[in-house]
A tleap script that builds the chain and sets N, CA, C and O, in Angstrom:
source leaprc.protein.ff14SB
mol = sequence {
  NMET CYS VAL SER VAL THR ALA GLN SER ASN
  ILE SER GLY ALA TRP GLN LEU THR GLU ILE
  THR MET THR GLY GLY GLY GLY MET THR MET
  LYS VAL THR GLN PRO SER VAL TYR THR PHE
  THR LYS LYS TYR TYR SER LYS LEU TYR VAL
  GLY SER ASP LYS PRO ARG PRO VAL LEU ASP
  ASP TYR SER LYS ALA THR GLN GLU GLN LEU
  PHE SER ILE PHE VAL TYR GLY PHE ASP ALA
  ASN ALA GLY THR TYR GLU VAL MET GLN GLU
  CSER
}
set mol.1.N position { -7.783 13.091 10.352 }
set mol.1.CA position { -8.428 13.306 8.768 }
set mol.1.C position { -8.789 14.970 9.053 }
set mol.1.O position { -9.492 15.460 9.937 }
set mol.2.N position { -8.046 15.612 7.983 }
set mol.2.CA position { -8.658 17.226 8.042 }
set mol.2.C position { -9.728 17.520 6.745 }
set mol.2.O position { -9.796 17.386 5.523 }
set mol.3.N position { -10.221 17.834 7.475 }
set mol.3.CA position { -11.435 18.739 6.591 }
set mol.3.C position { -12.297 19.847 6.508 }
set mol.3.O position { -13.243 19.781 7.293 }
set mol.4.N position { -12.265 20.607 5.966 }
set mol.4.CA position { -12.643 22.025 6.085 }
set mol.4.C position { -14.219 22.092 5.420 }
set mol.4.O position { -14.801 21.782 4.381 }
set mol.5.N position { -14.526 22.774 6.873 }
set mol.5.CA position { -16.246 22.917 6.503 }
set mol.5.C position { -16.583 24.004 7.348 }
set mol.5.O position { -16.065 24.285 8.429 }
set mol.6.N position { -17.597 24.650 6.690 }
set mol.6.CA position { -18.386 26.126 7.743 }
set mol.6.C position { -19.397 25.494 8.282 }
set mol.6.O position { -19.703 24.383 7.850 }
set mol.7.N position { -20.212 26.176 9.486 }
set mol.7.CA position { -21.195 26.009 9.957 }
set mol.7.C position { -22.684 25.048 9.143 }
set mol.7.O position { -23.331 24.130 9.646 }
set mol.8.N position { -22.847 25.679 7.791 }
set mol.8.CA position { -23.563 25.548 7.138 }
set mol.8.C position { -23.328 24.105 6.472 }
set mol.8.O position { -24.279 23.556 5.915 }
set mol.9.N position { -21.839 23.374 6.535 }
set mol.9.CA position { -21.715 22.433 5.719 }
set mol.9.C position { -22.002 21.266 6.002 }
set mol.9.O position { -22.036 20.961 7.193 }
set mol.10.N position { -22.225 20.500 5.217 }
set mol.10.CA position { -22.975 18.983 5.482 }
set mol.10.C position { -22.503 17.789 4.743 }
set mol.10.O position { -22.960 17.388 3.672 }
set mol.11.N position { -20.934 16.938 5.862 }
set mol.11.CA position { -20.234 16.258 4.908 }
set mol.11.C position { -20.856 14.736 4.829 }
set mol.11.O position { -20.244 13.823 4.274 }
set mol.12.N position { -22.109 14.576 5.432 }
set mol.12.CA position { -23.035 13.409 5.442 }
set mol.12.C position { -22.826 12.824 3.834 }
set mol.12.O position { -22.523 13.746 3.076 }
set mol.13.N position { -22.916 11.605 3.219 }
set mol.13.CA position { -22.560 10.829 1.888 }
set mol.13.C position { -21.480 10.070 2.464 }
set mol.13.O position { -21.107 9.714 3.582 }
set mol.14.N position { -21.045 9.936 0.990 }
set mol.14.CA position { -19.905 8.532 0.627 }
set mol.14.C position { -19.246 9.629 -0.312 }
set mol.14.O position { -19.951 10.295 -1.071 }
set mol.15.N position { -17.898 9.791 -0.240 }
set mol.15.CA position { -16.820 10.579 -0.860 }
set mol.15.C position { -15.852 9.651 -1.075 }
set mol.15.O position { -15.603 8.689 -0.348 }
set mol.16.N position { -14.985 10.139 -2.696 }
set mol.16.CA position { -14.213 9.559 -3.075 }
set mol.16.C position { -13.102 10.304 -3.085 }
set mol.16.O position { -13.334 11.458 -3.447 }
set mol.17.N position { -11.730 10.036 -2.767 }
set mol.17.CA position { -10.970 10.619 -3.052 }
set mol.17.C position { -10.057 11.073 -4.260 }
set mol.17.O position { -9.586 10.128 -4.893 }
set mol.18.N position { -9.745 12.228 -4.663 }
set mol.18.CA position { -9.102 11.972 -6.143 }
set mol.18.C position { -7.862 12.750 -5.858 }
set mol.18.O position { -6.943 12.360 -6.577 }
set mol.19.N position { -7.507 13.767 -5.013 }
set mol.19.CA position { -6.008 13.954 -4.958 }
set mol.19.C position { -5.710 14.524 -3.428 }
set mol.19.O position { -6.398 15.277 -2.739 }
set mol.20.N position { -4.418 13.884 -3.141 }
set mol.20.CA position { -3.854 14.438 -2.150 }
set mol.20.C position { -2.833 15.848 -2.369 }
set mol.20.O position { -2.220 16.082 -3.411 }
set mol.21.N position { -2.814 16.728 -1.105 }
set mol.21.CA position { -2.315 18.228 -1.597 }
set mol.21.C position { -1.353 17.790 0.044 }
set mol.21.O position { -1.975 17.401 1.032 }
set mol.22.N position { 0.262 17.955 0.050 }
set mol.22.CA position { 0.642 18.281 0.963 }
set mol.22.C position { 1.365 19.580 0.842 }
set mol.22.O position { 1.530 20.417 -0.045 }
set mol.23.N position { 1.721 19.424 2.047 }
set mol.23.CA position { 2.267 21.237 2.202 }
set mol.23.C position { 3.571 21.233 2.811 }
set mol.23.O position { 4.158 20.219 3.190 }
set mol.24.N position { 4.043 22.545 2.895 }
set mol.24.CA position { 5.507 22.853 3.637 }
set mol.24.C position { 6.174 22.715 2.252 }
set mol.24.O position { 5.850 22.718 1.064 }
set mol.25.N position { 7.666 22.548 3.295 }
set mol.25.CA position { 8.897 22.455 1.908 }
set mol.25.C position { 8.727 21.624 1.093 }
set mol.25.O position { 9.077 21.868 -0.061 }
set mol.26.N position { 8.194 20.498 1.388 }
set mol.26.CA position { 8.515 19.506 -0.189 }
set mol.26.C position { 6.796 19.739 -0.546 }
set mol.26.O position { 6.251 18.718 -0.965 }
set mol.27.N position { 6.126 20.666 -0.453 }
set mol.27.CA position { 4.638 20.405 -1.082 }
set mol.27.C position { 4.328 20.040 -2.260 }
set mol.27.O position { 4.996 20.473 -3.198 }
set mol.28.N position { 3.260 19.172 -2.487 }
set mol.28.CA position { 2.848 18.783 -3.850 }
set mol.28.C position { 1.430 18.366 -3.813 }
set mol.28.O position { 0.800 18.088 -2.793 }
set mol.29.N position { 0.998 18.352 -5.009 }
set mol.29.CA position { -0.265 17.757 -4.925 }
set mol.29.C position { -0.164 16.359 -5.923 }
set mol.29.O position { 0.641 16.431 -6.851 }
set mol.30.N position { -0.810 15.323 -5.792 }
set mol.30.CA position { -0.853 14.072 -6.122 }
set mol.30.C position { -2.492 13.645 -6.512 }
set mol.30.O position { -3.480 13.868 -5.814 }
set mol.31.N position { -2.443 12.912 -7.948 }
set mol.31.CA position { -3.868 12.386 -8.069 }
set mol.31.C position { -3.835 11.158 -7.569 }
set mol.31.O position { -2.860 10.408 -7.512 }
set mol.32.N position { -4.939 10.965 -7.203 }
set mol.32.CA position { -5.046 9.528 -6.520 }
set mol.32.C position { -5.784 8.356 -7.687 }
set mol.32.O position { -6.869 8.383 -8.269 }
set mol.33.N position { -5.028 7.693 -7.699 }
set mol.33.CA position { -5.760 6.329 -9.100 }
set mol.33.C position { -6.414 5.315 -8.629 }
set mol.33.O position { -7.008 4.487 -9.320 }
set mol.34.N position { -6.328 5.325 -7.237 }
set mol.34.CA position { -7.098 3.509 -6.772 }
set mol.34.C position { -8.154 3.861 -6.090 }
set mol.34.O position { -8.131 4.982 -5.581 }
set mol.35.N position { -8.862 3.353 -5.977 }
set mol.35.CA position { -9.956 3.063 -5.272 }
set mol.35.C position { -10.204 3.774 -3.367 }
set mol.35.O position { -9.451 3.581 -2.412 }
set mol.36.N position { -11.282 4.441 -3.395 }
set mol.36.CA position { -11.296 5.053 -1.832 }
set mol.36.C position { -12.508 5.361 -1.919 }
set mol.36.O position { -13.082 5.833 -2.901 }
set mol.37.N position { -13.160 4.972 -0.370 }
set mol.37.CA position { -14.413 5.402 -0.065 }
set mol.37.C position { -14.646 5.979 1.095 }
set mol.37.O position { -14.479 5.242 2.066 }
set mol.38.N position { -14.993 7.108 1.316 }
set mol.38.CA position { -15.146 7.345 2.949 }
set mol.38.C position { -16.263 7.937 3.005 }
set mol.38.O position { -16.651 8.794 2.211 }
set mol.39.N position { -16.935 7.455 4.084 }
set mol.39.CA position { -18.306 7.670 4.542 }
set mol.39.C position { -18.864 8.122 5.754 }
set mol.39.O position { -18.664 7.468 6.778 }
set mol.40.N position { -19.703 9.412 5.782 }
set mol.40.CA position { -20.153 10.016 6.686 }
set mol.40.C position { -21.460 9.780 7.094 }
set mol.40.O position { -22.254 9.657 6.161 }
set mol.41.N position { -21.957 9.672 8.316 }
set mol.41.CA position { -23.103 9.882 8.603 }
set mol.41.C position { -23.185 11.459 9.785 }
set mol.41.O position { -22.369 12.367 9.939 }
set mol.42.N position { -24.229 11.263 10.283 }
set mol.42.CA position { -24.425 12.640 11.529 }
set mol.42.C position { -23.410 12.689 12.601 }
set mol.42.O position { -22.968 13.726 13.096 }
set mol.43.N position { -23.005 11.215 12.989 }
set mol.43.CA position { -21.596 11.053 13.917 }
set mol.43.C position { -20.534 10.084 13.399 }
set mol.43.O position { -19.368 10.194 13.778 }
set mol.44.N position { -20.933 9.100 12.504 }
set mol.44.CA position { -20.023 8.133 12.380 }
set mol.44.C position { -19.149 8.462 11.119 }
set mol.44.O position { -19.259 9.491 10.453 }
set mol.45.N position { -18.276 7.456 10.891 }
set mol.45.CA position { -17.552 7.645 9.564 }
set mol.45.C position { -16.908 6.149 9.252 }
set mol.45.O position { -16.609 5.407 10.188 }
set mol.46.N position { -16.730 5.783 7.957 }
set mol.46.CA position { -15.895 4.952 7.862 }
set mol.46.C position { -14.907 5.286 6.730 }
set mol.46.O position { -15.131 6.305 6.076 }
set mol.47.N position { -13.937 4.597 6.461 }
set mol.47.CA position { -12.974 4.867 5.873 }
set mol.47.C position { -12.152 3.205 4.884 }
set mol.47.O position { -11.697 2.250 5.514 }
set mol.48.N position { -12.167 3.287 3.166 }
set mol.48.CA position { -11.620 2.453 3.134 }
set mol.48.C position { -10.932 2.945 1.657 }
set mol.48.O position { -11.487 3.364 0.641 }
set mol.49.N position { -9.464 2.715 1.966 }
set mol.49.CA position { -8.650 3.374 1.040 }
set mol.49.C position { -7.183 2.791 0.447 }
set mol.49.O position { -6.165 2.605 1.115 }
set mol.50.N position { -7.327 2.601 -0.710 }
set mol.50.CA position { -5.989 1.915 -0.989 }
set mol.50.C position { -4.755 3.069 -1.387 }
set mol.50.O position { -4.758 3.769 -2.400 }
set mol.51.N position { -4.068 3.067 -0.678 }
set mol.51.CA position { -2.669 4.414 -0.484 }
set mol.51.C position { -1.567 3.920 -1.678 }
set mol.51.O position { -0.437 4.072 -1.216 }
set mol.52.N position { -1.530 3.518 -2.703 }
set mol.52.CA position { -0.405 3.038 -3.862 }
set mol.52.C position { -1.033 3.565 -4.952 }
set mol.52.O position { -2.233 3.794 -5.102 }
set mol.53.N position { 0.177 3.795 -5.943 }
set mol.53.CA position { 0.139 4.530 -7.156 }
set mol.53.C position { -0.066 4.170 -8.456 }
set mol.53.O position { -0.070 4.908 -9.441 }
set mol.54.N position { -0.328 2.371 -8.372 }
set mol.54.CA position { -0.133 1.556 -9.072 }
set mol.54.C position { -1.545 0.262 -8.650 }
set mol.54.O position { -1.763 0.129 -7.446 }
set mol.55.N position { -2.038 -0.230 -9.210 }
set mol.55.CA position { -2.863 -1.462 -9.004 }
set mol.55.C position { -2.242 -2.402 -8.450 }
set mol.55.O position { -1.105 -2.726 -8.794 }
set mol.56.N position { -3.008 -3.065 -7.364 }
set mol.56.CA position { -2.915 -4.181 -6.482 }
set mol.56.C position { -2.497 -5.583 -7.458 }
set mol.56.O position { -3.337 -5.857 -8.315 }
set mol.57.N position { -1.341 -6.429 -7.394 }
set mol.57.CA position { -1.057 -7.449 -8.191 }
set mol.57.C position { -2.519 -8.298 -8.493 }
set mol.57.O position { -3.532 -8.068 -7.832 }
set mol.58.N position { -2.483 -9.068 -9.326 }
set mol.58.CA position { -3.517 -10.011 -9.583 }
set mol.58.C position { -2.730 -11.566 -9.912 }
set mol.58.O position { -1.913 -11.827 -10.795 }
set mol.59.N position { -3.295 -12.427 -8.886 }
set mol.59.CA position { -2.349 -13.614 -9.247 }
set mol.59.C position { -3.328 -14.797 -9.863 }
set mol.59.O position { -4.545 -14.858 -9.687 }
set mol.60.N position { -2.597 -15.631 -10.550 }
set mol.60.CA position { -3.337 -16.620 -11.514 }
set mol.60.C position { -4.176 -17.626 -10.134 }
set mol.60.O position { -5.357 -17.958 -10.240 }
set mol.61.N position { -3.544 -17.897 -9.229 }
set mol.61.CA position { -3.824 -19.104 -8.173 }
set mol.61.C position { -3.433 -18.617 -6.818 }
set mol.61.O position { -2.244 -18.789 -6.551 }
set mol.62.N position { -4.338 -17.915 -5.689 }
set mol.62.CA position { -3.807 -17.371 -4.663 }
set mol.62.C position { -3.457 -18.604 -3.579 }
set mol.62.O position { -2.740 -18.342 -2.613 }
set mol.63.N position { -3.983 -19.944 -3.770 }
set mol.63.CA position { -3.456 -20.794 -3.458 }
set mol.63.C position { -2.031 -21.176 -3.213 }
set mol.63.O position { -1.653 -21.881 -2.277 }
set mol.64.N position { -1.364 -20.709 -4.029 }
set mol.64.CA position { 0.478 -20.929 -4.239 }
set mol.64.C position { 0.957 -19.476 -3.923 }
set mol.64.O position { 2.054 -19.135 -4.364 }
set mol.65.N position { 0.152 -18.526 -3.131 }
set mol.65.CA position { 1.235 -17.251 -3.043 }
set mol.65.C position { 1.966 -17.423 -1.766 }
set mol.65.O position { 1.775 -18.291 -0.915 }
set mol.66.N position { 2.730 -16.576 -1.765 }
set mol.66.CA position { 4.036 -16.633 -0.945 }
set mol.66.C position { 3.219 -15.702 0.427 }
set mol.66.O position { 2.318 -14.964 0.028 }
set mol.67.N position { 3.417 -15.698 1.621 }
set mol.67.CA position { 2.989 -14.788 2.744 }
set mol.67.C position { 3.404 -13.817 1.999 }
set mol.67.O position { 2.421 -13.752 1.260 }
set mol.68.N position { 4.309 -12.772 1.510 }
set mol.68.CA position { 4.980 -11.534 0.960 }
set mol.68.C position { 4.009 -11.226 -0.156 }
set mol.68.O position { 3.687 -10.067 -0.418 }
set mol.69.N position { 3.457 -12.482 -0.937 }
set mol.69.CA position { 2.784 -11.927 -2.645 }
set mol.69.C position { 1.487 -11.555 -1.746 }
set mol.69.O position { 1.196 -10.368 -1.899 }
set mol.70.N position { 0.457 -12.373 -0.673 }
set mol.70.CA position { -0.258 -11.806 -0.455 }
set mol.70.C position { -0.244 -10.435 0.807 }
set mol.70.O position { -0.988 -9.460 0.706 }
set mol.71.N position { 0.387 -10.558 1.529 }
set mol.71.CA position { 0.709 -9.054 2.147 }
set mol.71.C position { 0.637 -7.907 1.374 }
set mol.71.O position { -0.001 -6.870 1.555 }
set mol.72.N position { 1.640 -8.362 0.186 }
set mol.72.CA position { 1.412 -7.126 -0.968 }
set mol.72.C position { 0.224 -6.705 -1.504 }
set mol.72.O position { 0.153 -5.556 -1.941 }
set mol.73.N position { -0.523 -7.286 -1.537 }
set mol.73.CA position { -2.119 -7.410 -1.943 }
set mol.73.C position { -3.020 -6.843 -1.269 }
set mol.73.O position { -3.745 -5.924 -1.649 }
set mol.74.N position { -3.008 -7.543 0.098 }
set mol.74.CA position { -4.485 -7.188 0.929 }
set mol.74.C position { -3.678 -6.309 2.158 }
set mol.74.O position { -4.513 -5.767 2.882 }
set mol.75.N position { -2.574 -6.089 2.490 }
set mol.75.CA position { -2.081 -5.573 3.449 }
set mol.75.C position { -1.520 -4.211 3.296 }
set mol.75.O position { -1.966 -3.153 3.740 }
set mol.76.N position { -0.351 -4.453 2.512 }
set mol.76.CA position { 0.452 -3.244 2.320 }
set mol.76.C position { -0.272 -1.946 1.507 }
set mol.76.O position { -0.620 -1.994 0.327 }
set mol.77.N position { -0.378 -1.108 2.147 }
set mol.77.CA position { -0.957 0.274 1.125 }
set mol.77.C position { -2.565 0.143 1.127 }
set mol.77.O position { -3.335 0.726 0.362 }
set mol.78.N position { -2.917 -0.815 2.230 }
set mol.78.CA position { -4.535 -0.555 2.233 }
set mol.78.C position { -5.210 -0.268 3.759 }
set mol.78.O position { -5.028 -0.892 4.804 }
set mol.79.N position { -5.967 0.787 3.521 }
set mol.79.CA position { -6.222 1.240 5.143 }
set mol.79.C position { -7.484 1.407 5.228 }
set mol.79.O position { -8.189 1.743 4.276 }
set mol.80.N position { -7.910 1.174 6.446 }
set mol.80.CA position { -9.469 0.853 6.651 }
set mol.80.C position { -9.641 1.645 8.098 }
set mol.80.O position { -8.646 1.877 8.784 }
set mol.81.N position { -10.821 2.000 8.470 }
set mol.81.CA position { -10.906 2.168 9.894 }
set mol.81.C position { -12.500 3.230 9.922 }
set mol.81.O position { -12.964 3.979 9.062 }
set mol.82.N position { -12.950 2.896 11.183 }
set mol.82.CA position { -14.083 3.630 11.067 }
set mol.82.C position { -14.206 4.098 12.838 }
set mol.82.O position { -13.314 3.892 13.660 }
set mol.83.N position { -15.702 4.840 13.161 }
set mol.83.CA position { -15.212 5.562 14.398 }
set mol.83.C position { -16.133 6.855 14.473 }
set mol.83.O position { -16.781 7.128 13.463 }
set mol.84.N position { -16.237 7.644 15.552 }
set mol.84.CA position { -17.154 8.884 15.616 }
set mol.84.C position { -16.103 9.965 15.138 }
set mol.84.O position { -14.880 9.915 15.005 }
set mol.85.N position { -17.058 10.984 14.926 }
set mol.85.CA position { -16.337 12.393 14.432 }
set mol.85.C position { -17.293 13.155 15.290 }
set mol.85.O position { -18.380 12.821 15.761 }
set mol.86.N position { -16.429 14.563 15.394 }
set mol.86.CA position { -17.366 15.585 15.618 }
set mol.86.C position { -16.794 16.904 14.647 }
set mol.86.O position { -15.707 16.805 14.077 }
set mol.87.N position { -17.467 17.882 14.551 }
set mol.87.CA position { -17.422 18.883 13.807 }
set mol.87.C position { -17.469 19.976 14.525 }
set mol.87.O position { -18.512 20.424 15.002 }
set mol.88.N position { -15.852 20.710 14.713 }
set mol.88.CA position { -15.625 22.162 15.959 }
set mol.88.C position { -15.737 23.000 15.105 }
set mol.88.O position { -15.355 22.867 13.942 }
set mol.89.N position { -16.281 23.976 15.581 }
set mol.89.CA position { -16.261 25.425 15.360 }
set mol.89.C position { -14.844 26.340 15.500 }
set mol.89.O position { -14.315 26.593 16.582 }
set mol.90.N position { -14.502 26.641 14.608 }
set mol.90.CA position { -13.049 27.380 14.722 }
set mol.90.C position { -13.515 28.904 15.594 }
set mol.90.O position { -14.569 29.540 15.576 }
set mol.91.N position { -12.166 29.136 16.357 }
set mol.91.CA position { -12.812 30.397 16.946 }
set mol.91.C position { -11.691 31.588 16.465 }
set mol.91.O position { -11.877 32.767 16.765 }
savepdb mol mol.pdb
quit
């Protein structure tokens, strides 16, 4: 994860992703329409992110869903992780 901060910045708190900017030859900016939450404390972070441009399907009866249907709802396009981080000063 790349976050631009200064020595006086404080990233502690909860954040929601609203857009993604890609640079380079095929650079573009995309609005994020699905839920996400990034939580930062002094040394720890957690991330929950749905990386899709449309809502996940809702089924009438999940007990009758195929493996592929369940994966498309609960696995594909979903990203979660947590850990520690360190903000380093640029030299």
